[in-house]
ChimeraX commands (.cxc) that place a marker at each C-alpha (Angstrom):
marker #1 position 10.70,-14.44,-15.09 radius 0.5
marker #1 position 12.30,-16.29,-18.01 radius 0.5
marker #1 position 14.78,-17.92,-15.74 radius 0.5
marker #1 position 12.27,-19.49,-13.35 radius 0.5
marker #1 position 11.67,-23.15,-13.49 radius 0.5
marker #1 position 8.15,-24.87,-13.20 radius 0.5
marker #1 position 8.20,-25.20,-9.37 radius 0.5
marker #1 position 9.53,-21.66,-8.92 radius 0.5
marker #1 position 6.62,-20.37,-11.09 radius 0.5
marker #1 position 4.10,-22.42,-9.26 radius 0.5
marker #1 position 5.28,-20.91,-5.89 radius 0.5
marker #1 position 5.06,-17.43,-7.56 radius 0.5
marker #1 position 1.59,-18.12,-8.64 radius 0.5
marker #1 position 0.54,-19.28,-5.21 radius 0.5
marker #1 position 2.05,-16.39,-3.61 radius 0.5
marker #1 position 0.14,-14.00,-5.97 radius 0.5
marker #1 position -3.10,-15.82,-5.29 radius 0.5
marker #1 position -2.45,-15.52,-1.56 radius 0.5
marker #1 position -1.85,-11.85,-1.87 radius 0.5
marker #1 position -4.97,-11.41,-3.98 radius 0.5
marker #1 position -7.11,-13.03,-1.33 radius 0.5
marker #1 position -5.99,-10.63,1.34 radius 0.5
marker #1 position -8.96,-8.29,2.31 radius 0.5
marker #1 position -7.90,-4.71,1.85 radius 0.5
marker #1 position -9.66,-1.73,3.28 radius 0.5
marker #1 position -9.29,1.94,2.42 radius 0.5
marker #1 position -7.04,3.86,4.79 radius 0.5
marker #1 position -9.67,6.65,5.10 radius 0.5
marker #1 position -11.86,3.90,6.86 radius 0.5
marker #1 position -9.23,2.34,8.95 radius 0.5
marker #1 position -7.77,5.61,10.15 radius 0.5
marker #1 position -11.28,6.73,11.19 radius 0.5
marker #1 position -11.71,3.47,13.12 radius 0.5
marker #1 position -8.29,3.88,14.74 radius 0.5
marker #1 position -9.12,7.34,15.86 radius 0.5
marker #1 position -12.38,6.08,17.41 radius 0.5
marker #1 position -10.53,3.32,19.11 radius 0.5
marker #1 position -7.96,5.85,20.60 radius 0.5
marker #1 position -10.74,8.05,21.89 radius 0.5
marker #1 position -12.56,4.96,23.31 radius 0.5
marker #1 position -9.25,3.90,25.09 radius 0.5
marker #1 position -8.90,7.39,26.75 radius 0.5
marker #1 position -5.67,8.00,24.83 radius 0.5
marker #1 position -6.91,11.41,23.46 radius 0.5
marker #1 position -3.47,12.99,24.10 radius 0.5
marker #1 position -2.22,10.61,21.30 radius 0.5
marker #1 position -4.59,12.27,18.85 radius 0.5
marker #1 position -2.51,15.34,18.56 radius 0.5
marker #1 position 0.32,13.26,17.33 radius 0.5
marker #1 position -1.84,11.14,15.17 radius 0.5
marker #1 position -3.28,14.44,13.53 radius 0.5
marker #1 position 0.28,15.64,12.87 radius 0.5
marker #1 position 1.09,12.25,11.37 radius 0.5
marker #1 position -1.99,12.44,9.04 radius 0.5
marker #1 position -1.09,15.98,7.95 radius 0.5
marker #1 position 2.59,14.87,7.27 radius 0.5
marker #1 position 1.39,11.88,5.26 radius 0.5
marker #1 position -1.15,14.04,3.25 radius 0.5
marker #1 position 1.58,16.54,2.61 radius 0.5
marker #1 position 3.98,13.90,1.16 radius 0.5
marker #1 position 1.42,12.45,-1.27 radius 0.5
marker #1 position 2.66,14.78,-4.08 radius 0.5
marker #1 position 6.21,13.56,-3.70 radius 0.5
marker #1 position 5.45,9.90,-3.47 radius 0.5
marker #1 position 5.76,8.09,-6.80 radius 0.5
marker #1 position 3.51,5.23,-5.48 radius 0.5
marker #1 position 0.73,7.57,-4.79 radius 0.5
marker #1 position 1.35,10.11,-7.59 radius 0.5
marker #1 position 0.98,8.45,-11.02 radius 0.5
marker #1 position 2.77,11.37,-12.81 radius 0.5
marker #1 position 5.97,10.65,-10.87 radius 0.5
marker #1 position 5.59,6.93,-11.57 radius 0.5
marker #1 position 5.58,7.56,-15.30 radius 0.5
marker #1 position 8.93,9.44,-15.24 radius 0.5
marker #1 position 10.58,6.40,-13.46 radius 0.5
marker #1 position 12.63,4.50,-16.12 radius 0.5
marker #1 position 12.71,1.34,-13.87 radius 0.5
marker #1 position 8.96,0.82,-13.86 radius 0.5
marker #1 position 7.89,-2.21,-15.92 radius 0.5
marker #1 position 5.84,-1.04,-18.83 radius 0.5
marker #1 position 3.86,-4.31,-19.31 radius 0.5
marker #1 position 0.99,-5.23,-17.10 radius 0.5
marker #1 position 0.75,-8.94,-17.83 radius 0.5
marker #1 position 3.28,-11.69,-18.08 radius 0.5
marker #1 position 2.12,-15.09,-19.62 radius 0.5
marker #1 position 3.54,-17.99,-17.59 radius 0.5
marker link #1:1,2 radius 0.2
marker link #1:2,3 radius 0.2
marker link #1:3,4 radius 0.2
marker link #1:4,5 radius 0.2
marker link #1:5,6 radius 0.2
marker link #1:6,7 radius 0.2
marker link #1:7,8 radius 0.2
marker link #1:8,9 radius 0.2
marker link #1:9,10 radius 0.2
marker link #1:10,11 radius 0.2
marker link #1:11,12 radius 0.2
marker link #1:12,13 radius 0.2
marker link #1:13,14 radius 0.2
marker link #1:14,15 radius 0.2
marker link #1:15,16 radius 0.2
marker link #1:16,17 radius 0.2
marker link #1:17,18 radius 0.2
marker link #1:18,19 radius 0.2
marker link #1:19,20 radius 0.2
marker link #1:20,21 radius 0.2
marker link #1:21,22 radius 0.2
marker link #1:22,23 radius 0.2
marker link #1:23,24 radius 0.2
marker link #1:24,25 radius 0.2
marker link #1:25,26 radius 0.2
marker link #1:26,27 radius 0.2
marker link #1:27,28 radius 0.2
marker link #1:28,29 radius 0.2
marker link #1:29,30 radius 0.2
marker link #1:30,31 radius 0.2
marker link #1:31,32 radius 0.2
marker link #1:32,33 radius 0.2
marker link #1:33,34 radius 0.2
marker link #1:34,35 radius 0.2
marker link #1:35,36 radius 0.2
marker link #1:36,37 radius 0.2
marker link #1:37,38 radius 0.2
marker link #1:38,39 radius 0.2
marker link #1:39,40 radius 0.2
marker link #1:40,41 radius 0.2
marker link #1:41,42 radius 0.2
marker link #1:42,43 radius 0.2
marker link #1:43,44 radius 0.2
marker link #1:44,45 radius 0.2
marker link #1:45,46 radius 0.2
marker link #1:46,47 radius 0.2
marker link #1:47,48 radius 0.2
marker link #1:48,49 radius 0.2
marker link #1:49,50 radius 0.2
marker link #1:50,51 radius 0.2
marker link #1:51,52 radius 0.2
marker link #1:52,53 radius 0.2
marker link #1:53,54 radius 0.2
marker link #1:54,55 radius 0.2
marker link #1:55,56 radius 0.2
marker link #1:56,57 radius 0.2
marker link #1:57,58 radius 0.2
marker link #1:58,59 radius 0.2
marker link #1:59,60 radius 0.2
marker link #1:60,61 radius 0.2
marker link #1:61,62 radius 0.2
marker link #1:62,63 radius 0.2
marker link #1:63,64 radius 0.2
marker link #1:64,65 radius 0.2
marker link #1:65,66 radius 0.2
marker link #1:66,67 radius 0.2
marker link #1:67,68 radius 0.2
marker link #1:68,69 radius 0.2
marker link #1:69,70 radius 0.2
marker link #1:70,71 radius 0.2
marker link #1:71,72 radius 0.2
marker link #1:72,73 radius 0.2
marker link #1:73,74 radius 0.2
marker link #1:74,75 radius 0.2
marker link #1:75,76 radius 0.2
marker link #1:76,77 radius 0.2
marker link #1:77,78 radius 0.2
marker link #1:78,79 radius 0.2
marker link #1:79,80 radius 0.2
marker link #1:80,81 radius 0.2
marker link #1:81,82 radius 0.2
marker link #1:82,83 radius 0.2
marker link #1:83,84 radius 0.2
marker link #1:84,85 radius 0.2
marker link #1:85,86 radius 0.2
view
């Protein structure tokens, strides 16, 4: 970040503001809505595959450093600081 000039920093701040404004929803809600939509479209045969996908995702949570904070702490490349003053 030290090597960025003022216009680059402004673009970075604008990008972060844009990302902050994105409406995020919990996957537990959106997956439930997706299943209801699939059932409503008559694609119930796809639910077997969707169920297997959900089980596979849930099974990988323990091994995913982005979802398991214990694994993230062991990563030497993770930035330790939370805030950078521009």
